[in-house]
N, C-alpha and C positions, 0 to 999 in steps of 0.2 A: 421908764425904769431902767432899760438897758443902757441908755446914754449915761444915766447917773452911776451905774455900776462899772462902766468902762475904765475909769482911772484906777479903781481898786483892782480890777483884773490884771492890768498891765504891771502892777507892782507886787502882786501876790505870787508866791512860789511855794509849791507843795514840798513837804519835808518827808524824810524817812523813805519808806517803800513807794510813796507816791511821786517822789522826785523823778523816777525813771519815766513817768508818763506826763510830766509837766508840759510837754509839747501840746497837749490837748487844751490847756487853759487859754481862754480868750472868747471873743465874740466871733461867730461863724455864720455864714449863710450858704444856702444851696438853691440852685435853680435847675438842677439836672438830675434829680433822683429818679430811679426806676423801680417799679414794684413788679417783680417777676411773676407773682401769682396772677395778677389781673391785667398786666400790660399798661397800667396807669403810670403817670409820672408824678413827681412830688417836688414841692418847693418848701423851704422853711428857714428858720433861724434857730441858732443854738448858742446859749451862753454857758460856758463851763468855767466855774469859779472855784477858788480855793476857800475852804471853810474849815471850821473847828481848829483854828490855829495851825493850819497847814496839814492837818491829819485826815482830811476828806476832800473830795471833789464833788461838786453838785452840778449836774447837767440839767438845764431847763430849756426845753425846745417847744416850738410850735410848728406843726407840719400841716400842709394843705396838699391834698391829692387831686389829680385831674384825669378825667377820661380821655381817650384818644381824640375825642371831639373838642377838647379844651375846656369842657364844663367841669367845674369844681365838684368833686364827689364827697369829700370829707375835709374836716378841719378839726385838729385836736392837739391838746397839750401833752407833754411828756416830761417826766422827772426821772433822774437816776442819780443815786448817791453811790460813790465809789469810795471804798475804805479798806484798810488793811485789817486782816483777821486771820489768826492761825497760820502765819507764814506765807500767805498769798493775798491777793487782792480779791475782794468781793464787791458786788454791786447789786443794788436793788432798783428795779425799773418798774414804773407805773405809768400808764397813759390814760387818756380821756376816753378810751374805747374798752375799758374794763380788762386790760391785759396787765398781768403782774408777772415779772420774771425775776427769780433770785439767781444771780450768777455767783457760783461758789469757787471758781478758780480763774486764774488769768495766766497767760503766757506772754511774757514781756520781752521785747527787744529794746533795751534802754534807749530812750530818745527817738525811737523809730516807730514802734507799733505795740499794740496790746490787743490780745484776743481774750474776751471773757467767755466762759462756758457755764451753762447751767448744769445742775446735777443730772446724772444718769439715773432715771427712775422709769416708771411705767409709761411716761409721756415722752414727747420729743426732747432732744437735747438742743438748746438754742446756743448760737454763737454770734457774738458781736465783735467786729474788728475795727479798730481805728489804726490807719497806717499813714504816717506823715509822708507826703509826696514831695513837698518843698516847705520852706518856712511859712508859705502862705496858703497851702492847701493840704487837705487830709481826706483820704479815701475811707469811706465807711461802708462796711458790708454787714448784713444781718441775714441769718439763715438758720436752718435746723437740720438735724438728722432725725427722720421719722422713727418711731418705735419699730424695732426689729430690723432696721436697715443700717447700713454702714456709710452710705453716700450722703454727703452734705448737699442740701437743697437750698439755693439762694432764695431769699424772700424779697429783699430790698437792698439797693446800693445807691451810692451817690458820692459826689465830691463836695466837701465843705471848703469854702474859701474864707480866709480870715477877713472879717469885716473891719475896714479901716475907719469907720465912723464912730 
């Protein structure tokens, strides 16, 4: 299915507020992810496509995690829809491990990076950043600020490389 979607991804361009994060669109892979909490590593694929006539981005991932011994510890899918609402970008994330995150704001450096943040409430504040390193690679970091604390705690990071297939 990813091969079938590749030509559409190359020709699709987000519009309006999503145009500033168009650098995210494409097929990506990663073989060097790090899971800070557990010391595990991760590998995966990500397809980020333009949907809804250019008014939304859809991220579809599959991630595998590995223990230090090299043994696979988990394998799960992830979805995230990114869309403009109320003068900022929002995103809704869901994965195959029963995690749901509603990102309610975004800080954008047009054509370079975007950092999504969840709402400040009684739980942790989650942050997810995509930062373009070159036309063929993007650094992704995910972390949180625990309740009652001010310091950001990394959870996972890695570099996505544009998949040319």
